[in-house]
N, CA, C and O of each residue as an XYZ file, in Angstrom:
432
protein
N       0.849     -1.189      0.000
C       0.000      0.000      0.000
C       0.887      1.242      0.000
O       1.926      1.268      0.660
N       0.494      2.221     -0.706
C       1.234      3.470     -0.835
C       1.236      4.248      0.479
O       0.295      4.153      1.266
N       2.304      5.021      0.711
C       2.341      5.888      1.881
C       1.848      7.299      1.552
O       1.586      8.093      2.455
N       1.723      7.608      0.263
C       1.175      8.901     -0.132
C      -0.317      8.915      0.187
O      -1.015      7.917      0.006
N      -0.791     10.059      0.664
C      -2.190     10.163      1.085
C      -2.985     11.109      0.191
O      -2.441     12.026     -0.424
N      -4.268     10.857      0.144
C      -5.206     11.773     -0.509
C      -6.322     12.059      0.488
O      -6.558     11.287      1.418
N      -6.998     13.178      0.279
C      -8.141     13.536      1.104
C      -9.409     13.172      0.344
O      -9.565     13.511     -0.829
N     -10.302     12.482      1.024
C     -11.575     12.069      0.444
C     -12.688     12.684      1.288
O     -12.655     12.614      2.517
N     -13.664     13.282      0.628
C     -14.809     13.859      1.325
C     -16.087     13.324      0.694
O     -16.170     13.146     -0.522
N     -17.077     13.071      1.538
C     -18.362     12.585      1.045
C     -19.447     12.963      2.027
O     -19.178     13.360      3.161
N     -20.691     12.830      1.563
C     -21.811     13.158      2.439
C     -22.785     11.985      2.489
O     -22.884     11.190      1.555
N     -23.495     11.903      3.604
C     -24.526     10.901      3.842
C     -25.652     11.621      4.582
O     -25.548     12.817      4.855
N     -26.710     10.911      4.903
C     -27.793     11.547      5.660
C     -28.289     10.568      6.728
O     -28.438      9.370      6.487
N     -28.539     11.126      7.918
C     -29.137     10.310      8.973
C     -30.630     10.598      9.038
O     -31.099     11.648      8.600
N     -31.356      9.651      9.588
C     -32.806      9.789      9.706
C     -33.165     10.843     10.751
O     -32.393     11.114     11.671
N     -34.332     11.424     10.593
C     -34.802     12.432     11.534
C     -34.849     11.849     12.946
O     -35.354     10.747     13.164
N     -34.319     12.604     13.887
C     -34.320     12.193     15.282
C     -33.227     11.206     15.663
O     -33.187     10.739     16.802
N     -32.346     10.884     14.734
C     -31.315      9.872     14.992
C     -29.954     10.461     15.351
O     -28.978      9.726     15.496
N     -29.887     11.765     15.491
C     -28.598     12.410     15.726
C     -27.897     11.875     16.982
O     -26.723     11.510     16.926
N     -28.597     11.827     18.089
C     -27.980     11.387     19.350
C     -27.536      9.927     19.259
O     -26.457      9.570     19.733
N     -28.360      9.098     18.658
C     -28.005      7.677     18.530
C     -26.806      7.487     17.602
O     -25.937      6.658     17.873
N     -26.757      8.240     16.524
C     -25.617      8.172     15.610
C     -24.328      8.530     16.360
O     -23.322      7.829     16.259
N     -24.378      9.614     17.100
C     -23.204     10.053     17.879
C     -22.803      8.990     18.889
O     -21.620      8.675     19.019
N     -23.772      8.435     19.604
C     -23.500      7.412     20.615
C     -22.815      6.200     19.996
O     -21.824      5.700     20.527
N     -23.344      5.734     18.876
C     -22.763      4.551     18.232
C     -21.335      4.816     17.771
O     -20.488      3.927     17.855
N     -21.059      6.003     17.292
C     -19.693      6.303     16.867
C     -18.770      6.557     18.059
O     -17.575      6.273     17.983
N     -19.299      7.077     19.134
C     -18.485      7.225     20.343
C     -18.070      5.859     20.887
O     -17.048      5.734     21.562
N     -18.865      4.846     20.590
C     -18.609      3.477     21.055
C     -18.190      2.569     19.894
O     -18.499      1.377     19.894
N     -17.488      3.133     18.908
C     -17.114      2.368     17.715
C     -16.414      1.072     18.119
O     -15.598      1.053     19.040
N     -16.739      0.014     17.431
C     -16.165     -1.297     17.745
C     -14.658     -1.282     17.492
O     -14.210     -0.777     16.462
N     -13.883     -1.824     18.412
C     -12.427     -1.858     18.216
C     -12.029     -2.573     16.924
O     -11.076     -2.159     16.263
N     -12.744     -3.640     16.556
C     -12.379     -4.362     15.339
C     -12.657     -3.527     14.076
O     -11.975     -3.692     13.065
N     -13.641     -2.646     14.131
C     -13.903     -1.763     12.993
C     -12.837     -0.675     12.914
O     -12.339     -0.360     11.833
N     -12.497     -0.119     14.041
C     -11.441      0.892     14.085
C     -10.127      0.314     13.559
O      -9.412      0.976     12.806
N      -9.813     -0.908     13.953
C      -8.596     -1.572     13.482
C      -8.649     -1.790     11.980
O      -7.658     -1.564     11.285
N      -9.801     -2.228     11.473
C      -9.957     -2.450     10.033
C      -9.697     -1.162      9.258
O      -8.977     -1.175      8.259
N     -10.276     -0.053      9.707
C     -10.092      1.229      9.029
C      -8.627      1.661      9.051
O      -8.085      2.096      8.035
N      -8.000      1.539     10.204
C      -6.588      1.920     10.318
C      -5.703      1.018      9.468
O      -4.775      1.494      8.813
N      -5.988     -0.292      9.478
C      -5.200     -1.226      8.672
C      -5.354     -0.952      7.174
O      -4.458     -1.269      6.392
N      -6.488     -0.365      6.770
C      -6.705      0.008      5.370
C      -5.978      1.310      5.025
O      -5.979      1.737      3.870
N      -5.360      1.937      6.022
C      -4.605      3.163      5.794
C      -5.390      4.439      6.022
O      -4.886      5.531      5.758
N      -6.624      4.320      6.512
C      -7.441      5.509      6.763
C      -6.962      6.184      8.045
O      -6.750      5.533      9.068
N      -6.799      7.491      7.967
C      -6.419      8.252      9.152
C      -7.141      9.591      9.123
O      -7.660     10.009      8.088
N      -7.166     10.242     10.244
C      -7.830     11.543     10.366
C      -9.221     11.528      9.742
O      -9.560     12.380      8.920
N     -10.006     10.556     10.144
C     -11.373     10.385      9.647
C     -12.298     11.164     10.567
O     -12.362     10.894     11.766
N     -13.011     12.129     10.007
C     -13.924     12.973     10.786
C     -15.273     13.026     10.099
O     -15.364     12.998      8.872
N     -16.319     13.101     10.907
C     -17.676     13.228     10.381
C     -18.344     14.395     11.100
O     -18.331     14.469     12.329
N     -18.922     15.298     10.329
C     -19.628     16.451     10.855
C     -21.102     16.341     10.494
O     -21.454     15.707      9.500
N     -21.956     16.948     11.289
C     -23.390     16.931     11.050
C     -23.913     18.335     10.823
O     -23.630     19.242     11.606
N     -24.679     18.518      9.751
C     -25.454     19.740      9.534
C     -26.811     19.478     10.185
O     -27.633     18.750      9.628
N     -27.047     20.052     11.335
C     -28.267     19.802     12.118
C     -29.545     20.157     11.341
O     -30.578     19.515     11.532
N     -29.485     21.157     10.482
C     -30.678     21.597      9.756
C     -31.117     20.593      8.686
O     -32.312     20.388      8.473
N     -30.152     19.977      8.022
C     -30.489     19.085      6.908
C     -30.298     17.605      7.239
O     -30.726     16.737      6.479
N     -29.648     17.317      8.383
C     -29.292     15.957      8.793
C     -28.255     15.336      7.847
O     -28.107     14.115      7.784
N     -27.553     16.190      7.124
C     -26.496     15.698      6.239
C     -25.215     15.553      7.042
O     -24.800     16.458      7.766
N     -24.608     14.395      6.894
C     -23.308     14.116      7.483
C     -22.248     14.433      6.437
O     -22.364     14.016      5.285
N     -21.232     15.157      6.830
C     -20.110     15.477      5.963
C     -18.901     14.745      6.526
O     -18.493     14.990      7.661
N     -18.336     13.854      5.738
C     -17.188     13.072      6.191
C     -15.955     13.460      5.392
O     -16.030     13.757      4.199
N     -14.826     13.449      6.075
C     -13.546     13.736      5.432
C     -12.508     12.818      6.058
O     -12.459     12.638      7.275
N     -11.680     12.243      5.192
C     -10.656     11.339      5.710
C      -9.420     11.395      4.823
O      -9.474     11.758      3.648
N      -8.337     11.029      5.422
C      -7.091     10.841      4.706
C      -6.939      9.339      4.480
O      -7.156      8.539      5.389
N      -6.566      8.972      3.270
C      -6.353      7.558      2.967
C      -5.266      7.449      1.906
O      -4.946      8.436      1.243
N      -4.702      6.272      1.742
C      -3.661      6.107      0.728
C      -4.202      6.425     -0.673
O      -5.381      6.206     -0.948
N      -3.343      6.939     -1.548
C      -3.780      7.261     -2.901
C      -4.277      6.021     -3.632
O      -5.100      6.129     -4.542
N      -3.790      4.851     -3.247
C      -4.234      3.610     -3.889
C      -5.324      2.899     -3.069
O      -5.537      1.697     -3.229
N      -6.002      3.635     -2.204
C      -7.065      3.079     -1.370
C      -8.156      2.444     -2.239
O      -8.588      3.026     -3.235
N      -8.590      1.249     -1.849
C      -9.634      0.525     -2.573
C     -10.827      0.327     -1.649
O     -10.847     -0.597     -0.836
N     -11.813      1.195     -1.779
C     -13.000      1.120     -0.941
C     -13.789     -0.166     -1.112
O     -14.467     -0.601     -0.182
N     -13.712     -0.782     -2.285
C     -14.426     -2.036     -2.514
C     -13.876     -3.157     -1.638
O     -14.635     -3.997     -1.154
N     -12.561     -3.174     -1.434
C     -11.958     -4.190     -0.557
C     -12.464     -4.010      0.873
O     -12.777     -4.986      1.554
N     -12.542     -2.775      1.318
C     -13.036     -2.478      2.660
C     -14.503     -2.878      2.781
O     -14.905     -3.466      3.785
N     -15.296     -2.565      1.774
C     -16.726     -2.875      1.787
C     -16.997     -4.371      1.831
O     -18.058     -4.795      2.291
N     -16.062     -5.168      1.364
C     -16.241     -6.620      1.333
C     -15.945     -7.290      2.673
O     -16.216     -8.479      2.844
N     -15.394     -6.540      3.620
C     -15.015     -7.123      4.906
C     -16.243     -7.384      5.781
O     -17.123     -6.527      5.868
N     -16.320     -8.548      6.430
C     -17.485     -8.881      7.258
C     -17.796     -7.854      8.343
O     -18.967     -7.554      8.575
N     -16.791     -7.310      9.008
C     -17.055     -6.344     10.081
C     -17.649     -5.059      9.512
O     -18.454     -4.404     10.174
N     -17.259     -4.693      8.288
C     -17.827     -3.501      7.663
C     -19.306     -3.730      7.374
O     -20.135     -2.860      7.641
N     -19.636     -4.890      6.834
C     -21.035     -5.217      6.545
C     -21.855     -5.290      7.831
O     -23.009     -4.861      7.865
N     -21.257     -5.831      8.876
C     -21.943     -5.907     10.176
C     -22.227     -4.500     10.708
O     -23.303     -4.247     11.250
N     -21.258     -3.577     10.553
C     -21.452     -2.189     10.982
C     -22.575     -1.540     10.190
O     -23.417     -0.847     10.761
N     -22.596     -1.758      8.887
C     -23.667     -1.188      8.070
C     -25.031     -1.702      8.515
O     -25.995     -0.940      8.588
N     -25.107     -2.990      8.811
C     -26.368     -3.558      9.310
C     -26.775     -2.888     10.618
O     -27.952     -2.592     10.828
N     -25.814     -2.653     11.488
C     -26.037     -2.015     12.781
C     -26.524     -0.572     12.628
O     -27.326     -0.095     13.431
N     -26.041      0.114     11.599
C     -26.367      1.519     11.399
C     -27.590      1.742     10.506
O     -28.096      2.862     10.432
N     -28.067      0.712      9.837
C     -29.110      0.853      8.808
C     -30.412      1.453      9.323
O     -31.142      2.079      8.555
N     -30.717      1.277     10.594
C     -31.986      1.794     11.118
C     -31.971      3.302     11.360
O     -33.016      3.896     11.625
N     -30.796      3.925     11.271
C     -30.728      5.361     11.559
C     -30.162      6.190     10.410
O     -29.941      7.392     10.557
N     -29.927      5.546      9.260
C     -29.333      6.248      8.122
C     -30.060      5.901      6.833
O     -30.774      4.900      6.756
N     -29.870      6.736      5.828
C     -30.316      6.391      4.486
C     -29.315      5.383      3.933
O     -28.113      5.646      3.900
N     -29.824      4.215      3.494
C     -28.953      3.131      3.041
C     -29.481      2.502      1.750
O     -30.648      2.657      1.389
N     -28.588      1.794      1.075
C     -28.947      0.983     -0.088
C     -29.579     -0.325      0.403
O     -29.638     -0.573      1.607
N     -30.044     -1.149     -0.519
C     -30.623     -2.455     -0.162
C     -29.631     -3.344      0.592
O     -30.041     -4.226      1.345
N     -28.353     -3.120      0.397
C     -27.296     -3.888      1.057
C     -26.973     -3.348      2.451
O     -26.125     -3.900      3.151
N     -27.640     -2.281      2.846
C     -27.404     -1.539      4.089
C     -26.158     -0.663      4.041
O     -25.821     -0.019      5.035
N     -25.478     -0.629      2.919
C     -24.365      0.309      2.771
C     -24.949      1.717      2.777
O     -25.931      1.976      2.082
N     -24.365      2.628      3.546
C     -24.892      3.999      3.557
C     -24.885      4.599      2.152
O     -23.945      4.402      1.382
N     -25.932      5.321      1.841
C     -25.954      6.070      0.590
C     -25.021      7.257      0.787
O     -25.261      8.125      1.626
N     -23.969      7.276      0.009
C     -23.009      8.370      0.144
C     -22.749      8.977     -1.226
O     -22.869      8.319     -2.259
N     -22.393     10.242     -1.197
C     -22.132     10.994     -2.410
C     -20.756     11.643     -2.279
O     -20.520     12.405     -1.342
N     -19.844     11.348     -3.212
C     -18.526     11.975     -3.151
C     -18.641     13.472     -3.391
O     -19.515     13.936     -4.124
N     -17.762     14.201     -2.772
C     -17.729     15.654     -2.926
C     -16.490     16.053     -3.721
O     -15.438     15.423     -3.607
N     -16.622     17.082     -4.507
C     -15.541     17.558     -5.356
C     -14.681     18.564     -4.608
O     -15.195     19.501     -3.998
N     -13.393     18.369     -4.658
C     -12.435     19.278     -4.037
C     -12.415     20.587     -4.832
O     -12.082     20.594     -6.017
N     -12.774     21.687     -4.174
C     -12.873     22.972     -4.851
C     -11.832     23.998     -4.376
O     -11.526     24.949     -5.095
N     -11.297     23.806     -3.181
C     -10.348     24.785     -2.654
C      -9.546     24.148     -1.534
O     -10.072     23.364     -0.744
N      -8.269     24.494     -1.474
C      -7.389     24.016     -0.404
C      -6.427     25.124     -0.046
O      -5.791     25.710     -0.921
N      -6.317     25.414      1.242
C      -5.349     26.392      1.712
C      -4.423     25.701      2.694
O      -4.824     25.418      3.823
N      -3.200     25.424      2.292
C      -2.256     24.743      3.210
C      -1.804     25.629      4.356
O      -1.018     25.197      5.198
């Protein structure tokens, strides 16, 4: 895996009234999921919430050769999606519906 990093940003949406539960579940993130993300090279992963729209804005650093499909195929990732499906907008597979965001400006 490459040591060069890229920044990835995307958005998702949580269900109405699920803000506190979403926060609680992430505050108690499973150690095996955290390990999986770190082992995939993900670092500085942050998620913000727009309270008015319930849109989650996520930003993370990951290797330039990061393969999200490999991560999505992992059993613990699928288990997490199943766990989160009741409070988020998801696909039939329970994978969160996410939309990549375009990098428009960077100030180092």
